[in-house]
PAVEXGU-123994 format. One record per atom (N, C-alpha, C): residue in three letters; chain; atom name; x, y, z. Coordinates in Angstrom, 1 decimal. Atoms other than C-alpha are relative to their C-alpha. Layout:
   aa  ch  at      px      py      pz
  ALA   A  CA       X       Y       Z
...
//
This chain:
   aa  ch  at      px      py      pz
  LEU   A   N     0.5     1.0    -0.9
  LEU   A  CA     6.9    -3.8    11.1
  LEU   A   C     1.2    -0.7     0.6
  LEU   A   N    -1.1     0.8    -0.7
  LEU   A  CA     9.2    -5.4    13.7
  LEU   A   C    -0.6    -1.4     0.2
  PRO   A   N     0.6     1.3    -0.1
  PRO   A  CA     8.6    -9.1    13.3
  PRO   A   C     0.1    -0.6     1.4
  GLY   A   N     0.0     0.6    -1.3
  GLY   A  CA     7.6   -11.0    16.4
  GLY   A   C     0.5    -1.4     0.0
  GLU   A   N    -0.5     1.4     0.0
  GLU   A  CA     8.2   -14.6    17.4
  GLU   A   C    -0.8    -0.9    -1.0
  GLU   A   N     0.9     0.9     0.9
  GLU   A  CA     5.3   -16.0    15.3
  GLU   A   C     0.2     0.6    -1.4
  GLU   A   N    -0.1    -0.4     1.4
  GLU   A  CA     5.9   -15.9    11.5
  GLU   A   C    -1.4     0.0    -0.5
  GLY   A   N     1.3     0.0     0.7
  GLY   A  CA     3.0   -15.4     9.1
  GLY   A   C    -0.2     1.2    -0.9
  LEU   A   N     0.2    -1.2     0.9
  LEU   A  CA     3.5   -12.0     7.3
  LEU   A   C     0.3    -0.5    -1.4
  GLU   A   N    -0.2     0.2     1.4
  GLU   A  CA     3.1   -12.3     3.6
  GLU   A   C    -0.3     1.2    -0.8
  CYS   A   N     0.2    -1.1     0.9
  CYS   A  CA     3.5    -9.7     0.9
  CYS   A   C    -0.3    -0.5    -1.4
  GLN   A   N     0.4     0.5     1.3
  GLN   A  CA     1.9    -9.9    -2.5
  GLN   A   C     1.0     0.4    -1.1
  LEU   A   N    -0.9    -0.2     1.2
  LEU   A  CA     4.2   -10.3    -5.6
  LEU   A   C    -0.9     0.6    -1.1
  PRO   A   N     0.8    -0.5     1.2
  PRO   A  CA     3.2    -8.6    -8.9
  PRO   A   C    -0.8    -1.1    -0.7
  SER   A   N     0.8     1.1     0.5
  SER   A  CA     2.0   -12.1   -10.0
  SER   A   C    -1.3    -0.2     0.7
  GLY   A   N     1.2     0.2    -0.9
  GLY   A  CA    -0.6   -12.0    -7.2
  GLY   A   C     0.3    -1.1     1.1
  LYS   A   N    -0.4     1.0    -1.0
  LYS   A  CA     1.2   -14.8    -5.3
  LYS   A   C     0.4     0.7     1.3
  MET   A   N    -0.4    -0.6    -1.3
  MET   A  CA     1.7   -14.2    -1.6
  MET   A   C     1.4    -0.6     0.4
  LEU   A   N    -1.4     0.4    -0.4
  LEU   A  CA     5.4   -14.4    -0.5
  LEU   A   C     0.2     0.1     1.5
  PRO   A   N    -0.3    -0.1    -1.5
  PRO   A  CA     6.2   -15.3     3.1
  PRO   A   C     1.2     0.9     0.2
  VAL   A   N    -1.1    -0.9    -0.4
  VAL   A  CA     8.4   -12.7     4.7
  VAL   A   C     0.6    -0.6     1.3
  ASN   A   N    -0.7     0.6    -1.1
  ASN   A  CA    10.9   -14.4     6.9
  ASN   A   C     0.5     1.0     1.0
  ARG   A   N    -0.5    -0.9    -1.1
  ARG   A  CA    11.9   -12.9    10.2
  ARG   A   C     1.6     0.1    -0.1
  LYS   A   N    -1.4    -0.1    -0.1
  LYS   A  CA    15.4   -11.5    10.5
  LYS   A   C     0.3     0.9     1.2
  LYS   A   N    -0.2    -0.7    -1.2
  LYS   A  CA    16.6   -10.5    13.9
  LYS   A   C     0.5     1.4    -0.2
  GLY   A   N    -0.4    -1.4     0.1
  GLY   A  CA    16.9    -6.7    14.3
  GLY   A   C    -0.4     0.8    -1.2
  ALA   A   N     0.4    -0.6     1.2
  ALA   A  CA    15.3    -6.0    11.0
  ALA   A   C    -1.5     0.5     0.0
  PHE   A   N     1.4    -0.5     0.1
  PHE   A  CA    12.1    -4.0    10.2
  PHE   A   C    -0.4    -0.3    -1.4
  VAL   A   N     0.6     0.0     1.3
  VAL   A  CA     9.8    -4.5     7.3
  VAL   A   C    -0.8     1.3    -0.2
  VAL   A   N     0.7    -1.2     0.3
  VAL   A  CA     8.5    -1.3     5.7
  VAL   A   C    -0.9    -0.1    -1.2
  ASN   A   N     0.9     0.1     1.1
  ASN   A  CA     5.4    -1.3     3.7
  ASN   A   C    -0.3     1.4    -0.5
  LEU   A   N     0.3    -1.3     0.6
  LEU   A  CA     4.9     1.6     1.3
  LEU   A   C    -1.5     0.2     0.0
  GLY   A   N     1.4    -0.3    -0.1
  GLY   A  CA     1.5     3.2     1.6
  GLY   A   C    -0.6     0.7    -1.2
  GLU   A   N     0.7    -0.6     1.1
  GLU   A  CA    -1.1     4.7    -0.7
  GLU   A   C     0.4     1.5    -0.2
  ALA   A   N    -0.4    -1.4     0.1
  ALA   A  CA     0.0     8.3     0.1
  ALA   A   C     1.2     0.1    -1.0
  LEU   A   N    -1.2    -0.1     0.8
  LEU   A  CA     3.4     7.7    -1.5
  LEU   A   C    -0.4    -0.5    -1.5
  GLN   A   N     0.4     0.4     1.3
  GLN   A  CA     1.7     5.8    -4.4
  GLN   A   C    -0.7     1.1    -0.7
  LEU   A   N     0.7    -1.1     0.6
  LEU   A  CA    -0.6     8.8    -5.1
  LEU   A   C     0.9     1.1    -0.4
  MET   A   N    -0.9    -1.1     0.2
  MET   A  CA     2.2    11.3    -4.8
  MET   A   C     1.0    -0.3    -1.1
  THR   A   N    -1.0     0.3     1.0
  THR   A  CA     4.5     9.4    -7.2
  THR   A   C    -0.7    -0.5    -1.2
  ARG   A   N     0.8     0.4     1.2
  ARG   A  CA     1.8     8.7    -9.8
  ARG   A   C     0.3    -1.5    -0.3
  ASN   A   N    -0.2     1.5     0.1
  ASN   A  CA     2.2     4.9    -9.2
  ASN   A   C     1.4    -0.4    -0.2
  TYR   A   N    -1.4     0.5     0.1
  TYR   A  CA     6.0     4.8    -9.4
  TYR   A   C     0.3    -0.9     1.2
  PHE   A   N     0.0     0.9    -1.1
  PHE   A  CA     5.9     3.4    -5.9
  PHE   A   C    -1.5    -0.5     0.2
  ILE   A   N     1.4     0.5    -0.2
  ILE   A  CA     2.9     1.1    -5.2
  ILE   A   C    -0.1    -0.5     1.4
  ALA   A   N     0.2     0.5    -1.3
  ALA   A  CA     1.4     0.3    -1.9
  ALA   A   C     0.1    -1.5     0.1
  THR   A   N    -0.2     1.5    -0.1
  THR   A  CA     2.2    -3.2    -0.6
  THR   A   C    -1.1    -0.7     0.5
  PRO   A   N     1.0     0.9    -0.6
  PRO   A  CA    -0.7    -5.6    -0.3
  PRO   A   C     0.7    -1.0     0.9
  HIS   A   N    -0.6     0.9    -0.9
  HIS   A  CA     0.0    -7.8     2.6
  HIS   A   C    -1.1    -0.6     0.9
  GLN   A   N     1.0     0.7    -0.9
  GLN   A  CA    -1.7   -10.3     5.0
  GLN   A   C     0.9    -0.8     1.0
  VAL   A   N    -0.6     0.9    -1.0
  VAL   A  CA    -0.9   -12.4     8.1
  VAL   A   C    -0.8    -1.2     0.2
  HIS   A   N     0.6     1.3    -0.3
  HIS   A  CA    -1.6   -16.1     8.5
  HIS   A   C     0.9    -0.6     1.1
  THR   A   N    -0.7     0.6    -1.1
  THR   A  CA    -0.6   -17.7    11.8
  THR   A   C    -0.7    -1.3     0.5
  ARG   A   N     0.6     1.2    -0.6
  ARG   A  CA    -1.1   -21.0    13.5
  ARG   A   C    -0.3     0.2     1.5
  ARG   A   N     0.2    -0.2    -1.4
  ARG   A  CA    -1.0   -19.6    17.0
  ARG   A   C    -0.6     1.4     0.2
  GLU   A   N     0.6    -1.3    -0.3
  GLU   A  CA    -2.7   -16.6    18.7
  GLU   A   C     1.1     1.0    -0.1
  ARG   A   N    -0.9    -1.0     0.3
  ARG   A  CA    -1.0   -13.4    17.7
  ARG   A   C    -0.6     1.3     0.3
  PHE   A   N     0.5    -1.4    -0.3
  PHE   A  CA    -1.4    -9.8    18.9
  PHE   A   C     0.9     0.9    -0.8
  SER   A   N    -0.8    -1.0     0.6
  SER   A  CA    -0.3    -6.8    16.9
  SER   A   C    -0.6     1.3     0.1
  VAL   A   N     0.5    -1.4    -0.1
  VAL   A  CA    -0.5    -3.1    17.0
  VAL   A   C     0.6     0.7    -1.2
  SER   A   N    -0.4    -0.7     1.2
  SER   A  CA    -0.3    -1.1    13.8
  SER   A   C     0.5     1.4     0.4
  PHE   A   N    -0.5    -1.4    -0.2
  PHE   A  CA     1.7     2.2    13.7
  PHE   A   C     0.1     0.5    -1.4
  PHE   A   N    -0.1    -0.7     1.3
  PHE   A  CA     1.2     4.5    10.7
  PHE   A   C     0.6     1.3     0.2
  TYR   A   N    -0.8    -1.2    -0.1
  TYR   A  CA     3.6     7.3    10.3
  TYR   A   C    -0.3     0.8    -1.3
  GLY   A   N     0.3    -0.8     1.2
  GLY   A  CA     2.6    10.1     7.9
  GLY   A   C     0.1     1.4     0.3
  PRO   A   N     0.0    -1.5    -0.1
  PRO   A  CA     2.5    13.8     7.3
  PRO   A   C    -1.2     0.5     0.7
  SER   A   N     1.2    -0.6    -0.7
  SER   A  CA     0.1    16.2     8.9
  SER   A   C    -1.2    -0.2    -0.9
  LEU   A   N     1.2     0.4     0.6
  LEU   A  CA    -3.5    15.6     8.0
  LEU   A   C    -0.4     0.9    -1.2
  ASP   A   N     0.3    -1.0     1.1
  ASP   A  CA    -3.7    18.7     5.7
  ASP   A   C     1.0     0.0    -1.1
  THR   A   N    -1.0     0.0     1.1
  THR   A  CA    -0.7    17.7     3.6
  THR   A   C    -0.6    -0.3    -1.3
  ASP   A   N     0.5     0.1     1.4
  ASP   A  CA    -1.5    18.0    -0.1
  ASP   A   C     0.6    -1.3    -0.6
  LEU   A   N    -0.4     1.3     0.6
  LEU   A  CA    -1.3    14.6    -1.9
  LEU   A   C     0.1     0.2    -1.5
  CYS   A   N    -0.1    -0.2     1.5
  CYS   A  CA    -1.0    16.2    -5.4
  CYS   A   C     1.3    -0.7    -0.5
  PRO   A   N    -1.2     0.7     0.5
  PRO   A  CA     1.4    14.2    -7.6
  PRO   A   C     1.2     0.9    -0.1
  LEU   A   N    -1.2    -0.7     0.1
  LEU   A  CA     5.0    15.3    -7.4
  LEU   A   C     0.5     0.0    -1.5
  ALA   A   N    -0.6    -0.1     1.3
  ALA   A  CA     6.9    16.4   -10.5
  ALA   A   C     1.1    -1.1    -0.1
  LEU   A   N    -0.9     1.1     0.1
  LEU   A  CA     8.7    13.2   -11.6
  LEU   A   C     0.9     0.3    -1.3
  ALA   A   N    -0.9    -0.1     1.1
  ALA   A  CA    11.7    13.1   -13.9
  ALA   A   C    -0.6    -0.9    -1.1
  PRO   A   N     0.6     0.8     1.1
  PRO   A  CA    10.7    11.8   -17.4
  PRO   A   C     0.3    -1.4     0.0
  LYS   A   N    -0.3     1.5     0.0
  LYS   A  CA    12.5     8.5   -16.9
  LYS   A   C    -0.9    -0.8     1.0
  PHE   A   N     0.9     0.7    -1.0
  PHE   A  CA    10.2     7.7   -13.9
  PHE   A   C    -1.4    -0.1    -0.6
  THR   A   N     1.3     0.0     0.7
  THR   A  CA     7.1     8.7   -15.8
  THR   A   C    -0.1    -1.1    -1.1
  LYS   A   N    -0.1     1.0     1.0
  LYS   A  CA     8.2     6.5   -18.7
  LYS   A   C     0.0    -1.4     0.6
  ALA   A   N    -0.1     1.3    -0.7
  ALA   A  CA     8.9     3.6   -16.3
  ALA   A   C    -1.4    -0.4     0.4
  VAL   A   N     1.4     0.3    -0.4
  VAL   A  CA     5.3     3.8   -15.0
  VAL   A   C    -0.8    -0.4    -1.2
  GLN   A   N     0.8     0.3     1.2
  GLN   A  CA     3.8     3.9   -18.5
  GLN   A   C     0.4    -1.3    -0.6
  ALA   A   N    -0.4     1.3     0.6
  ALA   A  CA     5.9     0.9   -19.6
  ALA   A   C    -0.4    -1.2     0.8
  SER   A   N     0.4     1.1    -0.9
  SER   A  CA     4.7    -1.2   -16.7
  SER   A   C    -1.5    -0.1     0.2
  GLU   A   N     1.4     0.1    -0.2
  GLU   A  CA     1.1    -2.4   -16.9
  GLU   A   C    -0.4     0.0     1.5
  ARG   A   N     0.2     0.1    -1.4
  ARG   A  CA     1.2    -3.2   -13.2
  ARG   A   C     0.0     1.4     0.7
  HIS   A   N    -0.1    -1.3    -0.6
  HIS   A  CA     2.2     0.3   -12.3
  HIS   A   C    -1.0     1.0    -0.6
  ARG   A   N     0.9    -0.9     0.7
  ARG   A  CA     0.1     2.0   -14.9
  ARG   A   C    -1.5    -0.1     0.5
  ILE   A   N     1.4     0.2    -0.4
  ILE   A  CA    -3.2     0.5   -13.7
  ILE   A   C    -0.2    -0.2     1.5
  ALA   A   N     0.1     0.2    -1.4
  ALA   A  CA    -2.5     0.2   -10.0
  ALA   A   C    -1.0     0.9     0.7
  GLY   A   N     1.0    -0.7    -0.8
  GLY   A  CA    -5.4     1.2    -7.8
  GLY   A   C     0.3     0.1     1.4
  ILE   A   N    -0.2    -0.1    -1.5
  ILE   A  CA    -5.8     1.8    -4.1
  ILE   A   C    -1.2    -0.8     0.6
  MET   A   N     1.1     0.7    -0.7
  MET   A  CA    -8.0     0.2    -1.4
  MET   A   C    -1.3     0.7    -0.3
  PRO   A   N     1.3    -0.6     0.2
  PRO   A  CA   -11.7     0.7    -2.1
  PRO   A   C    -0.5     0.7     1.2
  GLN   A   N     0.7    -0.8    -1.1
  GLN   A  CA   -13.5     3.3     0.0
  GLN   A   C    -1.3    -0.7     0.3
  LYS   A   N     1.3     0.5    -0.5
  LYS   A  CA   -16.7     2.5     1.9
  LYS   A   C    -1.0     0.0    -1.1
  GLU   A   N     1.0    -0.1     1.0
  GLU   A  CA   -18.9     3.8    -0.9
  GLU   A   C     0.3    -0.9    -1.2
  GLU   A   N    -0.3     0.9     1.0
  GLU   A  CA   -17.1     1.7    -3.5
  GLU   A   C    -0.3    -1.4     0.4
  ILE   A   N     0.3     1.4    -0.5
  ILE   A  CA   -17.4    -1.5    -1.4
  ILE   A   C    -1.5    -0.2     0.0
  GLU   A   N     1.4     0.1    -0.1
  GLU   A  CA   -21.1    -0.8    -1.0
  GLU   A   C    -0.7    -0.2    -1.4
  VAL   A   N     0.5     0.3     1.3
  VAL   A  CA   -21.6    -0.9    -4.8
  VAL   A   C     0.7    -1.1    -0.7
  GLY   A   N    -0.5     1.3     0.6
  GLY   A  CA   -19.6    -4.1    -5.3
  GLY   A   C     1.5     0.0    -0.3
  VAL   A   N    -1.5     0.0     0.3
  VAL   A  CA   -15.9    -3.1    -5.6
  VAL   A   C     0.6    -0.9     1.2
  THR   A   N    -0.5     0.9    -1.1
  THR   A  CA   -14.2    -6.0    -3.7
  THR   A   C     1.5    -0.2    -0.1
  GLY   A   N    -1.4     0.3     0.1
  GLY   A  CA   -10.6    -6.3    -5.1
  GLY   A   C     0.8     0.9     0.9
  THR   A   N    -0.9    -0.7    -0.9
  THR   A  CA    -7.8    -5.3    -2.8
  THR   A   C     0.5     1.3    -0.5
  LEU   A   N    -0.5    -1.3     0.6
  LEU   A  CA    -6.5    -2.6    -5.1
  LEU   A   C    -0.9     0.5    -1.1
  GLU   A   N     0.9    -0.4     1.0
  GLU   A  CA    -9.6    -1.9    -7.1
  GLU   A   C    -0.6     1.4     0.2
  GLY   A   N     0.6    -1.3    -0.3
  GLY   A  CA   -10.4     1.5    -5.6
  GLY   A   C     0.5     1.0    -1.0
  SER   A   N    -0.3    -1.0     1.0
  SER   A  CA   -10.4     4.5    -7.8
  SER   A   C     0.1     1.4     0.6
  ALA   A   N     0.0    -1.4    -0.6
  ALA   A  CA   -10.7     7.4    -5.3
  ALA   A   C     1.3     0.6     0.0
  ARG   A   N    -1.2    -0.7    -0.1
  ARG   A  CA    -8.1    10.0    -5.4
  ARG   A   C    -0.2     1.1     1.1
  HIS   A   N     0.2    -0.9    -1.1
  HIS   A  CA    -7.6    12.1    -2.3
  HIS   A   C     0.9     1.2    -0.1
  GLU   A   N    -0.8    -1.2     0.2
  GLU   A  CA    -6.5    15.7    -2.1
  GLU   A   C     1.0     0.2     1.2
  THR   A   N    -0.8    -0.1    -1.2
  THR   A  CA    -5.1    15.5     1.5
  THR   A   C     0.3    -1.3     0.7
  TYR   A   N    -0.3     1.2    -0.7
  TYR   A  CA    -3.5    12.9     3.7
  TYR   A   C    -1.2    -0.3     1.0
  GLY   A   N     1.1     0.2    -0.9
  GLY   A  CA    -6.4    13.3     6.1
  GLY   A   C    -1.2    -0.6    -0.7
  GLU   A   N     1.0     0.6     0.8
  GLU   A  CA    -8.9    12.5     3.4
  GLU   A   C     0.3    -1.5    -0.3
  LEU   A   N    -0.4     1.4     0.2
  LEU   A  CA    -6.9     9.3     2.6
  LEU   A   C    -0.3    -0.8     1.2
  LEU   A   N     0.2     0.8    -1.2
  LEU   A  CA    -7.1     8.2     6.2
  LEU   A   C    -1.5    -0.1     0.4
  TRP   A   N     1.3    -0.1    -0.6
  TRP   A  CA   -10.6     9.3     7.1
  TRP   A   C    -1.2     0.1    -1.0
  GLY   A   N     1.1     0.0     1.0
  GLY   A  CA   -12.5     9.4     3.8
  GLY   A   C    -0.6     1.3     0.0
//
């Protein structure tokens, strides 16, 4: 994300608290997404974030990813990374955004989804 003139971006800390992301001229903010989370078996976790502003704000999202048929099967991780995930409850239990079907049966938490997608296209389009 290239911050605009109006501040308001917040990223969620492991505690659940939202941390304001201050603007820094010429800097970008990169949020890791669910595809990387799935492929690294939760070593990297998607970044929950939100925007609160006091003035009108327009934004355009840009998502960069692999081709839609890219396999999202987990990568072979070095044992030290697998152990790090297992040692961290936050990483071990991290979920993903709920899918439409999960929301319809009452799943409401930001990262309470349990669906696992085989391809990048399935992640985007269900």
